Each structure stands twice: as structure tokens, then as C-alpha cells.
PDBQT receptor file of N, H, CA, C and O in Angstrom, charges set to zero:
ATOM      1  N   UNK A   1     -38.784   6.411  -1.062  1.00  0.00    +0.000 N 
ATOM      2  CA  UNK A   1     -37.566   7.190  -1.243  1.00  0.00    +0.000 C 
ATOM      3  C   UNK A   1     -36.476   6.273  -1.798  1.00  0.00    +0.000 C 
ATOM      4  O   UNK A   1     -36.293   5.153  -1.322  1.00  0.00    +0.000 OA
ATOM      5  N   UNK A   2     -35.775   6.747  -2.780  1.00  0.00    +0.000 N 
ATOM      6  H   UNK A   2     -35.923   7.657  -3.167  1.00  0.00    +0.000 HD
ATOM      7  CA  UNK A   2     -34.729   5.962  -3.454  1.00  0.00    +0.000 C 
ATOM      8  C   UNK A   2     -33.410   6.065  -2.687  1.00  0.00    +0.000 C 
ATOM      9  O   UNK A   2     -32.949   7.169  -2.394  1.00  0.00    +0.000 OA
ATOM     10  N   UNK A   3     -32.802   4.923  -2.361  1.00  0.00    +0.000 N 
ATOM     11  H   UNK A   3     -33.176   4.027  -2.599  1.00  0.00    +0.000 HD
ATOM     12  CA  UNK A   3     -31.525   4.913  -1.646  1.00  0.00    +0.000 C 
ATOM     13  C   UNK A   3     -30.339   4.874  -2.591  1.00  0.00    +0.000 C 
ATOM     14  O   UNK A   3     -29.198   4.974  -2.141  1.00  0.00    +0.000 OA
ATOM     15  N   UNK A   4     -30.575   4.734  -3.879  1.00  0.00    +0.000 N 
ATOM     16  H   UNK A   4     -31.502   4.653  -4.244  1.00  0.00    +0.000 HD
ATOM     17  CA  UNK A   4     -29.494   4.652  -4.855  1.00  0.00    +0.000 C 
ATOM     18  C   UNK A   4     -28.934   6.047  -5.144  1.00  0.00    +0.000 C 
ATOM     19  O   UNK A   4     -29.672   7.023  -5.273  1.00  0.00    +0.000 OA
ATOM     20  N   UNK A   5     -27.615   6.101  -5.239  1.00  0.00    +0.000 N 
ATOM     21  H   UNK A   5     -27.016   5.308  -5.134  1.00  0.00    +0.000 HD
ATOM     22  CA  UNK A   5     -26.959   7.367  -5.551  1.00  0.00    +0.000 C 
ATOM     23  C   UNK A   5     -25.859   7.062  -6.573  1.00  0.00    +0.000 C 
ATOM     24  O   UNK A   5     -25.130   6.080  -6.429  1.00  0.00    +0.000 OA
ATOM     25  N   UNK A   6     -25.742   7.890  -7.586  1.00  0.00    +0.000 N 
ATOM     26  H   UNK A   6     -26.334   8.687  -7.703  1.00  0.00    +0.000 HD
ATOM     27  CA  UNK A   6     -24.717   7.641  -8.592  1.00  0.00    +0.000 C 
ATOM     28  C   UNK A   6     -23.339   7.797  -7.978  1.00  0.00    +0.000 C 
ATOM     29  O   UNK A   6     -23.156   8.539  -7.014  1.00  0.00    +0.000 OA
ATOM     30  N   UNK A   7     -22.373   7.092  -8.545  1.00  0.00    +0.000 N 
ATOM     31  H   UNK A   7     -22.522   6.489  -9.329  1.00  0.00    +0.000 HD
ATOM     32  CA  UNK A   7     -20.988   7.167  -8.051  1.00  0.00    +0.000 C 
ATOM     33  C   UNK A   7     -20.445   8.591  -8.168  1.00  0.00    +0.000 C 
ATOM     34  O   UNK A   7     -19.769   9.075  -7.261  1.00  0.00    +0.000 OA
ATOM     35  N   UNK A   8     -20.738   9.255  -9.273  1.00  0.00    +0.000 N 
ATOM     36  H   UNK A   8     -21.288   8.862 -10.010  1.00  0.00    +0.000 HD
ATOM     37  CA  UNK A   8     -20.258  10.621  -9.482  1.00  0.00    +0.000 C 
ATOM     38  C   UNK A   8     -20.804  11.560  -8.406  1.00  0.00    +0.000 C 
ATOM     39  O   UNK A   8     -20.063  12.379  -7.862  1.00  0.00    +0.000 OA
ATOM     40  N   UNK A   9     -22.089  11.444  -8.103  1.00  0.00    +0.000 N 
ATOM     41  H   UNK A   9     -22.690  10.779  -8.546  1.00  0.00    +0.000 HD
ATOM     42  CA  UNK A   9     -22.694  12.313  -7.101  1.00  0.00    +0.000 C 
ATOM     43  C   UNK A   9     -22.127  11.998  -5.711  1.00  0.00    +0.000 C 
ATOM     44  O   UNK A   9     -21.864  12.907  -4.924  1.00  0.00    +0.000 OA
ATOM     45  N   UNK A  10     -21.943  10.710  -5.416  1.00  0.00    +0.000 N 
ATOM     46  H   UNK A  10     -22.157   9.971  -6.055  1.00  0.00    +0.000 HD
ATOM     47  CA  UNK A  10     -21.376  10.329  -4.121  1.00  0.00    +0.000 C 
ATOM     48  C   UNK A  10     -19.974  10.912  -3.952  1.00  0.00    +0.000 C 
ATOM     49  O   UNK A  10     -19.649  11.439  -2.888  1.00  0.00    +0.000 OA
ATOM     50  N   UNK A  11     -19.136  10.822  -4.998  1.00  0.00    +0.000 N 
ATOM     51  H   UNK A  11     -19.400  10.394  -5.862  1.00  0.00    +0.000 HD
ATOM     52  CA  UNK A  11     -17.771  11.332  -4.910  1.00  0.00    +0.000 C 
ATOM     53  C   UNK A  11     -17.736  12.856  -4.817  1.00  0.00    +0.000 C 
ATOM     54  O   UNK A  11     -16.806  13.421  -4.242  1.00  0.00    +0.000 OA
ATOM     55  N   UNK A  12     -18.734  13.515  -5.374  1.00  0.00    +0.000 N 
ATOM     56  H   UNK A  12     -19.490  13.056  -5.841  1.00  0.00    +0.000 HD
ATOM     57  CA  UNK A  12     -18.814  14.972  -5.224  1.00  0.00    +0.000 C 
ATOM     58  C   UNK A  12     -19.103  15.343  -3.774  1.00  0.00    +0.000 C 
ATOM     59  O   UNK A  12     -18.571  16.324  -3.256  1.00  0.00    +0.000 OA
ATOM     60  N   UNK A  13     -19.942  14.556  -3.133  1.00  0.00    +0.000 N 
ATOM     61  H   UNK A  13     -20.374  13.758  -3.554  1.00  0.00    +0.000 HD
ATOM     62  CA  UNK A  13     -20.317  14.834  -1.753  1.00  0.00    +0.000 C 
ATOM     63  C   UNK A  13     -19.262  14.339  -0.754  1.00  0.00    +0.000 C 
ATOM     64  O   UNK A  13     -19.171  14.852   0.362  1.00  0.00    +0.000 OA
ATOM     65  N   UNK A  14     -18.472  13.347  -1.155  1.00  0.00    +0.000 N 
ATOM     66  H   UNK A  14     -18.546  12.930  -2.061  1.00  0.00    +0.000 HD
ATOM     67  CA  UNK A  14     -17.451  12.769  -0.283  1.00  0.00    +0.000 C 
ATOM     68  C   UNK A  14     -16.122  12.677  -1.039  1.00  0.00    +0.000 C 
ATOM     69  O   UNK A  14     -15.743  11.591  -1.476  1.00  0.00    +0.000 OA
ATOM     70  N   UNK A  15     -15.407  13.802  -1.202  1.00  0.00    +0.000 N 
ATOM     71  H   UNK A  15     -15.715  14.684  -0.847  1.00  0.00    +0.000 HD
ATOM     72  CA  UNK A  15     -14.188  13.805  -2.008  1.00  0.00    +0.000 C 
ATOM     73  C   UNK A  15     -13.082  12.905  -1.468  1.00  0.00    +0.000 C 
ATOM     74  O   UNK A  15     -12.260  12.426  -2.249  1.00  0.00    +0.000 OA
ATOM     75  N   UNK A  16     -13.033  12.659  -0.169  1.00  0.00    +0.000 N 
ATOM     76  H   UNK A  16     -13.701  13.048   0.465  1.00  0.00    +0.000 HD
ATOM     77  CA  UNK A  16     -12.004  11.795   0.402  1.00  0.00    +0.000 C 
ATOM     78  C   UNK A  16     -12.197  10.336  -0.021  1.00  0.00    +0.000 C 
ATOM     79  O   UNK A  16     -11.261   9.541   0.062  1.00  0.00    +0.000 OA
ATOM     80  N   UNK A  17     -13.374   9.987  -0.464  1.00  0.00    +0.000 N 
ATOM     81  H   UNK A  17     -14.135  10.633  -0.531  1.00  0.00    +0.000 HD
ATOM     82  CA  UNK A  17     -13.641   8.621  -0.891  1.00  0.00    +0.000 C 
ATOM     83  C   UNK A  17     -12.844   8.260  -2.146  1.00  0.00    +0.000 C 
ATOM     84  O   UNK A  17     -12.617   7.081  -2.415  1.00  0.00    +0.000 OA
ATOM     85  N   UNK A  18     -12.416   9.267  -2.917  1.00  0.00    +0.000 N 
ATOM     86  H   UNK A  18     -12.600  10.225  -2.698  1.00  0.00    +0.000 HD
ATOM     87  CA  UNK A  18     -11.612   8.997  -4.112  1.00  0.00    +0.000 C 
ATOM     88  C   UNK A  18     -10.300   8.322  -3.740  1.00  0.00    +0.000 C 
ATOM     89  O   UNK A  18      -9.829   7.444  -4.463  1.00  0.00    +0.000 OA
ATOM     90  N   UNK A  19      -9.705   8.723  -2.619  1.00  0.00    +0.000 N 
ATOM     91  H   UNK A  19     -10.087   9.437  -2.032  1.00  0.00    +0.000 HD
ATOM     92  CA  UNK A  19      -8.439   8.120  -2.182  1.00  0.00    +0.000 C 
ATOM     93  C   UNK A  19      -8.625   6.647  -1.875  1.00  0.00    +0.000 C 
ATOM     94  O   UNK A  19      -7.764   5.831  -2.203  1.00  0.00    +0.000 OA
ATOM     95  N   UNK A  20      -9.735   6.299  -1.251  1.00  0.00    +0.000 N 
ATOM     96  H   UNK A  20     -10.434   6.962  -0.984  1.00  0.00    +0.000 HD
ATOM     97  CA  UNK A  20      -9.992   4.892  -0.937  1.00  0.00    +0.000 C 
ATOM     98  C   UNK A  20     -10.185   4.083  -2.214  1.00  0.00    +0.000 C 
ATOM     99  O   UNK A  20      -9.725   2.945  -2.305  1.00  0.00    +0.000 OA
ATOM    100  N   UNK A  21     -10.852   4.656  -3.182  1.00  0.00    +0.000 N 
ATOM    101  H   UNK A  21     -11.227   5.580  -3.107  1.00  0.00    +0.000 HD
ATOM    102  CA  UNK A  21     -11.061   3.966  -4.458  1.00  0.00    +0.000 C 
ATOM    103  C   UNK A  21      -9.741   3.765  -5.182  1.00  0.00    +0.000 C 
ATOM    104  O   UNK A  21      -9.518   2.709  -5.774  1.00  0.00    +0.000 OA
ATOM    105  N   UNK A  22      -8.861   4.761  -5.146  1.00  0.00    +0.000 N 
ATOM    106  H   UNK A  22      -9.042   5.619  -4.665  1.00  0.00    +0.000 HD
ATOM    107  CA  UNK A  22      -7.560   4.651  -5.802  1.00  0.00    +0.000 C 
ATOM    108  C   UNK A  22      -6.699   3.615  -5.104  1.00  0.00    +0.000 C 
ATOM    109  O   UNK A  22      -6.005   2.840  -5.763  1.00  0.00    +0.000 OA
ATOM    110  N   UNK A  23      -6.735   3.592  -3.773  1.00  0.00    +0.000 N 
ATOM    111  H   UNK A  23      -7.298   4.221  -3.238  1.00  0.00    +0.000 HD
ATOM    112  CA  UNK A  23      -5.961   2.608  -3.016  1.00  0.00    +0.000 C 
ATOM    113  C   UNK A  23      -6.465   1.202  -3.289  1.00  0.00    +0.000 C 
ATOM    114  O   UNK A  23      -5.669   0.277  -3.450  1.00  0.00    +0.000 OA
ATOM    115  N   UNK A  24      -7.762   1.034  -3.341  1.00  0.00    +0.000 N 
ATOM    116  H   UNK A  24      -8.409   1.785  -3.209  1.00  0.00    +0.000 HD
ATOM    117  CA  UNK A  24      -8.349  -0.272  -3.631  1.00  0.00    +0.000 C 
ATOM    118  C   UNK A  24      -7.961  -0.734  -5.025  1.00  0.00    +0.000 C 
ATOM    119  O   UNK A  24      -7.653  -1.908  -5.227  1.00  0.00    +0.000 OA
ATOM    120  N   UNK A  25      -7.973   0.177  -5.984  1.00  0.00    +0.000 N 
ATOM    121  H   UNK A  25      -8.223   1.131  -5.820  1.00  0.00    +0.000 HD
ATOM    122  CA  UNK A  25      -7.593  -0.157  -7.356  1.00  0.00    +0.000 C 
ATOM    123  C   UNK A  25      -6.123  -0.567  -7.426  1.00  0.00    +0.000 C 
ATOM    124  O   UNK A  25      -5.781  -1.537  -8.103  1.00  0.00    +0.000 OA
ATOM    125  N   UNK A  26      -5.257   0.164  -6.733  1.00  0.00    +0.000 N 
ATOM    126  H   UNK A  26      -5.535   0.952  -6.183  1.00  0.00    +0.000 HD
ATOM    127  CA  UNK A  26      -3.828  -0.164  -6.729  1.00  0.00    +0.000 C 
ATOM    128  C   UNK A  26      -3.580  -1.525  -6.089  1.00  0.00    +0.000 C 
ATOM    129  O   UNK A  26      -2.749  -2.298  -6.567  1.00  0.00    +0.000 OA
ATOM    130  N   UNK A  27      -4.293  -1.813  -5.019  1.00  0.00    +0.000 N 
ATOM    131  H   UNK A  27      -4.968  -1.185  -4.631  1.00  0.00    +0.000 HD
ATOM    132  CA  UNK A  27      -4.146  -3.113  -4.350  1.00  0.00    +0.000 C 
ATOM    133  C   UNK A  27      -4.589  -4.235  -5.273  1.00  0.00    +0.000 C 
ATOM    134  O   UNK A  27      -3.913  -5.258  -5.379  1.00  0.00    +0.000 OA
ATOM    135  N   UNK A  28      -5.705  -4.052  -5.933  1.00  0.00    +0.000 N 
ATOM    136  H   UNK A  28      -6.254  -3.221  -5.847  1.00  0.00    +0.000 HD
ATOM    137  CA  UNK A  28      -6.199  -5.093  -6.841  1.00  0.00    +0.000 C 
ATOM    138  C   UNK A  28      -5.251  -5.298  -8.021  1.00  0.00    +0.000 C 
ATOM    139  O   UNK A  28      -5.081  -6.429  -8.476  1.00  0.00    +0.000 OA
ATOM    140  N   UNK A  29      -4.635  -4.242  -8.523  1.00  0.00    +0.000 N 
ATOM    141  H   UNK A  29      -4.773  -3.323  -8.154  1.00  0.00    +0.000 HD
ATOM    142  CA  UNK A  29      -3.676  -4.384  -9.611  1.00  0.00    +0.000 C 
ATOM    143  C   UNK A  29      -2.462  -5.178  -9.149  1.00  0.00    +0.000 C 
ATOM    144  O   UNK A  29      -1.957  -6.025  -9.887  1.00  0.00    +0.000 OA
ATOM    145  N   UNK A  30      -1.990  -4.914  -7.938  1.00  0.00    +0.000 N 
ATOM    146  H   UNK A  30      -2.400  -4.227  -7.339  1.00  0.00    +0.000 HD
ATOM    147  CA  UNK A  30      -0.835  -5.641  -7.414  1.00  0.00    +0.000 C 
ATOM    148  C   UNK A  30      -1.162  -7.124  -7.234  1.00  0.00    +0.000 C 
ATOM    149  O   UNK A  30      -0.316  -7.979  -7.495  1.00  0.00    +0.000 OA
ATOM    150  N   UNK A  31      -2.369  -7.430  -6.793  1.00  0.00    +0.000 N 
ATOM    151  H   UNK A  31      -3.057  -6.735  -6.581  1.00  0.00    +0.000 HD
ATOM    152  CA  UNK A  31      -2.753  -8.830  -6.596  1.00  0.00    +0.000 C 
ATOM    153  C   UNK A  31      -2.831  -9.582  -7.927  1.00  0.00    +0.000 C 
ATOM    154  O   UNK A  31      -2.713 -10.807  -7.951  1.00  0.00    +0.000 OA
ATOM    155  N   UNK A  32      -3.026  -8.865  -9.024  1.00  0.00    +0.000 N 
ATOM    156  H   UNK A  32      -3.121  -7.870  -9.004  1.00  0.00    +0.000 HD
ATOM    157  CA  UNK A  32      -3.013  -9.507 -10.345  1.00  0.00    +0.000 C 
ATOM    158  C   UNK A  32      -1.590  -9.872 -10.753  1.00  0.00    +0.000 C 
ATOM    159  O   UNK A  32      -1.391 -10.808 -11.528  1.00  0.00    +0.000 OA
ATOM    160  N   UNK A  33      -0.593  -9.141 -10.237  1.00  0.00    +0.000 N 
ATOM    161  H   UNK A  33      -0.754  -8.382  -9.607  1.00  0.00    +0.000 HD
ATOM    162  CA  UNK A  33       0.808  -9.385 -10.580  1.00  0.00    +0.000 C 
ATOM    163  C   UNK A  33       1.388 -10.482  -9.696  1.00  0.00    +0.000 C 
ATOM    164  O   UNK A  33       1.974 -11.441 -10.197  1.00  0.00    +0.000 OA
ATOM    165  N   UNK A  34       1.226 -10.344  -8.387  1.00  0.00    +0.000 N 
ATOM    166  H   UNK A  34       0.750  -9.565  -7.980  1.00  0.00    +0.000 HD
ATOM    167  CA  UNK A  34       1.720 -11.342  -7.436  1.00  0.00    +0.000 C 
ATOM    168  C   UNK A  34       0.605 -11.676  -6.453  1.00  0.00    +0.000 C 
ATOM    169  O   UNK A  34      -0.074 -10.775  -5.961  1.00  0.00    +0.000 OA
ATOM    170  N   UNK A  35       0.410 -12.946  -6.163  1.00  0.00    +0.000 N 
ATOM    171  H   UNK A  35       0.962 -13.678  -6.563  1.00  0.00    +0.000 HD
ATOM    172  CA  UNK A  35      -0.664 -13.321  -5.246  1.00  0.00    +0.000 C 
ATOM    173  C   UNK A  35      -0.364 -12.950  -3.786  1.00  0.00    +0.000 C 
ATOM    174  O   UNK A  35      -1.264 -12.956  -2.947  1.00  0.00    +0.000 OA
ATOM    175  N   UNK A  36       0.870 -12.635  -3.493  1.00  0.00    +0.000 N 
ATOM    176  H   UNK A  36       1.602 -12.630  -4.175  1.00  0.00    +0.000 HD
ATOM    177  CA  UNK A  36       1.254 -12.268  -2.131  1.00  0.00    +0.000 C 
ATOM    178  C   UNK A  36       2.620 -11.638  -2.146  1.00  0.00    +0.000 C 
ATOM    179  O   UNK A  36       3.147 -11.326  -3.214  1.00  0.00    +0.000 OA
ATOM    180  N   UNK A  37       3.209 -11.442  -0.974  1.00  0.00    +0.000 N 
ATOM    181  H   UNK A  37       2.781 -11.694  -0.106  1.00  0.00    +0.000 HD
ATOM    182  CA  UNK A  37       4.534 -10.839  -0.940  1.00  0.00    +0.000 C 
ATOM    183  C   UNK A  37       5.584 -11.749  -1.570  1.00  0.00    +0.000 C 
ATOM    184  O   UNK A  37       5.488 -12.973  -1.489  1.00  0.00    +0.000 OA
ATOM    185  N   UNK A  38       6.574 -11.144  -2.190  1.00  0.00    +0.000 N 
ATOM    186  H   UNK A  38       6.652 -10.150  -2.255  1.00  0.00    +0.000 HD
ATOM    187  CA  UNK A  38       7.655 -11.913  -2.814  1.00  0.00    +0.000 C 
ATOM    188  C   UNK A  38       8.664 -12.257  -1.724  1.00  0.00    +0.000 C 
ATOM    189  O   UNK A  38       9.122 -11.381  -0.989  1.00  0.00    +0.000 OA
ATOM    190  N   UNK A  39       9.002 -13.529  -1.627  1.00  0.00    +0.000 N 
ATOM    191  H   UNK A  39       8.630 -14.240  -2.223  1.00  0.00    +0.000 HD
ATOM    192  CA  UNK A  39       9.949 -13.967  -0.616  1.00  0.00    +0.000 C 
ATOM    193  C   UNK A  39      11.360 -13.908  -1.189  1.00  0.00    +0.000 C 
ATOM    194  O   UNK A  39      11.644 -14.506  -2.227  1.00  0.00    +0.000 OA
ATOM    195  N   UNK A  40      12.236 -13.187  -0.506  1.00  0.00    +0.000 N 
ATOM    196  H   UNK A  40      12.005 -12.701   0.337  1.00  0.00    +0.000 HD
ATOM    197  CA  UNK A  40      13.620 -13.061  -0.942  1.00  0.00    +0.000 C 
ATOM    198  C   UNK A  40      14.467 -14.121  -0.247  1.00  0.00    +0.000 C 
ATOM    199  O   UNK A  40      14.262 -14.429   0.927  1.00  0.00    +0.000 OA
ATOM    200  N   UNK A  41      15.406 -14.664  -0.982  1.00  0.00    +0.000 N 
ATOM    201  H   UNK A  41      15.572 -14.414  -1.936  1.00  0.00    +0.000 HD
ATOM    202  CA  UNK A  41      16.313 -15.641  -0.410  1.00  0.00    +0.000 C 
ATOM    203  C   UNK A  41      17.654 -14.987  -0.123  1.00  0.00    +0.000 C 
ATOM    204  O   UNK A  41      17.975 -13.928  -0.665  1.00  0.00    +0.000 OA
ATOM    205  N   UNK A  42      18.426 -15.627   0.729  1.00  0.00    +0.000 N 
ATOM    206  H   UNK A  42      18.166 -16.487   1.169  1.00  0.00    +0.000 HD
ATOM    207  CA  UNK A  42      19.743 -15.086   1.076  1.00  0.00    +0.000 C 
ATOM    208  C   UNK A  42      20.605 -15.006  -0.183  1.00  0.00    +0.000 C 
ATOM    209  O   UNK A  42      20.619 -15.946  -0.978  1.00  0.00    +0.000 OA
ATOM    210  N   UNK A  43      21.316 -13.907  -0.373  1.00  0.00    +0.000 N 
ATOM    211  H   UNK A  43      21.304 -13.144   0.273  1.00  0.00    +0.000 HD
ATOM    212  CA  UNK A  43      22.190 -13.732  -1.528  1.00  0.00    +0.000 C 
ATOM    213  C   UNK A  43      21.468 -13.429  -2.825  1.00  0.00    +0.000 C 
ATOM    214  O   UNK A  43      22.067 -13.518  -3.897  1.00  0.00    +0.000 OA
ATOM    215  N   UNK A  44      20.214 -13.079  -2.753  1.00  0.00    +0.000 N 
ATOM    216  H   UNK A  44      19.728 -13.007  -1.882  1.00  0.00    +0.000 HD
ATOM    217  CA  UNK A  44      19.403 -12.804  -3.946  1.00  0.00    +0.000 C 
ATOM    218  C   UNK A  44      20.014 -11.680  -4.801  1.00  0.00    +0.000 C 
ATOM    219  O   UNK A  44      19.952 -11.722  -6.030  1.00  0.00    +0.000 OA
ATOM    220  N   UNK A  45      20.598 -10.686  -4.139  1.00  0.00    +0.000 N 
ATOM    221  H   UNK A  45      20.648 -10.652  -3.141  1.00  0.00    +0.000 HD
ATOM    222  CA  UNK A  45      21.121  -9.534  -4.864  1.00  0.00    +0.000 C 
ATOM    223  C   UNK A  45      22.654  -9.507  -4.897  1.00  0.00    +0.000 C 
ATOM    224  O   UNK A  45      23.247  -8.473  -5.207  1.00  0.00    +0.000 OA
ATOM    225  N   UNK A  46      23.276 -10.602  -4.590  1.00  0.00    +0.000 N 
ATOM    226  H   UNK A  46      22.794 -11.442  -4.338  1.00  0.00    +0.000 HD
ATOM    227  CA  UNK A  46      24.744 -10.668  -4.631  1.00  0.00    +0.000 C 
ATOM    228  C   UNK A  46      25.216 -10.449  -6.051  1.00  0.00    +0.000 C 
ATOM    229  O   UNK A  46      24.737 -11.101  -6.979  1.00  0.00    +0.000 OA
ATOM    230  N   UNK A  47      26.164  -9.523  -6.223  1.00  0.00    +0.000 N 
ATOM    231  H   UNK A  47      26.552  -8.994  -5.469  1.00  0.00    +0.000 HD
ATOM    232  CA  UNK A  47      26.708  -9.235  -7.527  1.00  0.00    +0.000 C 
ATOM    233  C   UNK A  47      25.889  -8.257  -8.352  1.00  0.00    +0.000 C 
ATOM    234  O   UNK A  47      26.267  -7.924  -9.475  1.00  0.00    +0.000 OA
ATOM    235  N   UNK A  48      24.777  -7.795  -7.809  1.00  0.00    +0.000 N 
ATOM    236  H   UNK A  48      24.469  -8.065  -6.897  1.00  0.00    +0.000 HD
ATOM    237  CA  UNK A  48      23.934  -6.819  -8.515  1.00  0.00    +0.000 C 
ATOM    238  C   UNK A  48      24.424  -5.407  -8.204  1.00  0.00    +0.000 C 
ATOM    239  O   UNK A  48      24.926  -5.151  -7.110  1.00  0.00    +0.000 OA
ATOM    240  N   UNK A  49      24.286  -4.517  -9.133  1.00  0.00    +0.000 N 
ATOM    241  H   UNK A  49      23.878  -4.725 -10.023  1.00  0.00    +0.000 HD
ATOM    242  CA  UNK A  49      24.690  -3.134  -8.959  1.00  0.00    +0.000 C 
ATOM    243  C   UNK A  49      23.440  -2.275  -8.869  1.00  0.00    +0.000 C 
ATOM    244  O   UNK A  49      22.524  -2.407  -9.682  1.00  0.00    +0.000 OA
ATOM    245  N   UNK A  50      23.407  -1.404  -7.888  1.00  0.00    +0.000 N 
ATOM    246  H   UNK A  50      24.151  -1.296  -7.228  1.00  0.00    +0.000 HD
ATOM    247  CA  UNK A  50      22.284  -0.504  -7.708  1.00  0.00    +0.000 C 
ATOM    248  C   UNK A  50      22.651   0.878  -8.249  1.00  0.00    +0.000 C 
ATOM    249  O   UNK A  50      23.617   1.486  -7.790  1.00  0.00    +0.000 OA
ATOM    250  N   UNK A  51      21.892   1.369  -9.212  1.00  0.00    +0.000 N 
ATOM    251  H   UNK A  51      21.107   0.874  -9.584  1.00  0.00    +0.000 HD
ATOM    252  CA  UNK A  51      22.116   2.704  -9.761  1.00  0.00    +0.000 C 
ATOM    253  C   UNK A  51      21.011   3.614  -9.248  1.00  0.00    +0.000 C 
ATOM    254  O   UNK A  51      19.835   3.417  -9.552  1.00  0.00    +0.000 OA
ATOM    255  N   UNK A  52      21.400   4.596  -8.479  1.00  0.00    +0.000 N 
ATOM    256  H   UNK A  52      22.356   4.756  -8.233  1.00  0.00    +0.000 HD
ATOM    257  CA  UNK A  52      20.395   5.531  -7.941  1.00  0.00    +0.000 C 
ATOM    258  C   UNK A  52      20.594   6.884  -8.588  1.00  0.00    +0.000 C 
ATOM    259  O   UNK A  52      19.862   7.826  -8.287  1.00  0.00    +0.000 OA
TER     260      UNK A  52
């Protein structure tokens, strides 16, 4: 018996797994931009204007 299952068939049978794949992809993209959290220093935003 073959234990291999195509990704498309697996996602059809387990639709919630798409969210995990999207979250994993987003995490990996962020790790390509910054290797970890950005450390803010005191006064980093002094004099900056926030437009909301």
C-alpha cells in the first residue's frame, strides 16, 4: 500500500492545513528580511510624525 499522497489531495481532505502552510510561508518570508526581532532604542521615534 502506498503511503504517498499528493499535496493537492491532502489539502482537499484537510482544508484547515492551508492556514498552517500560509502561516509557515509568512514566517519564512519574515526570517528572510530580519533574522530576529528588531530591537528599538530609546528615542528611536523622537521627532517622527505618525499619519493614521
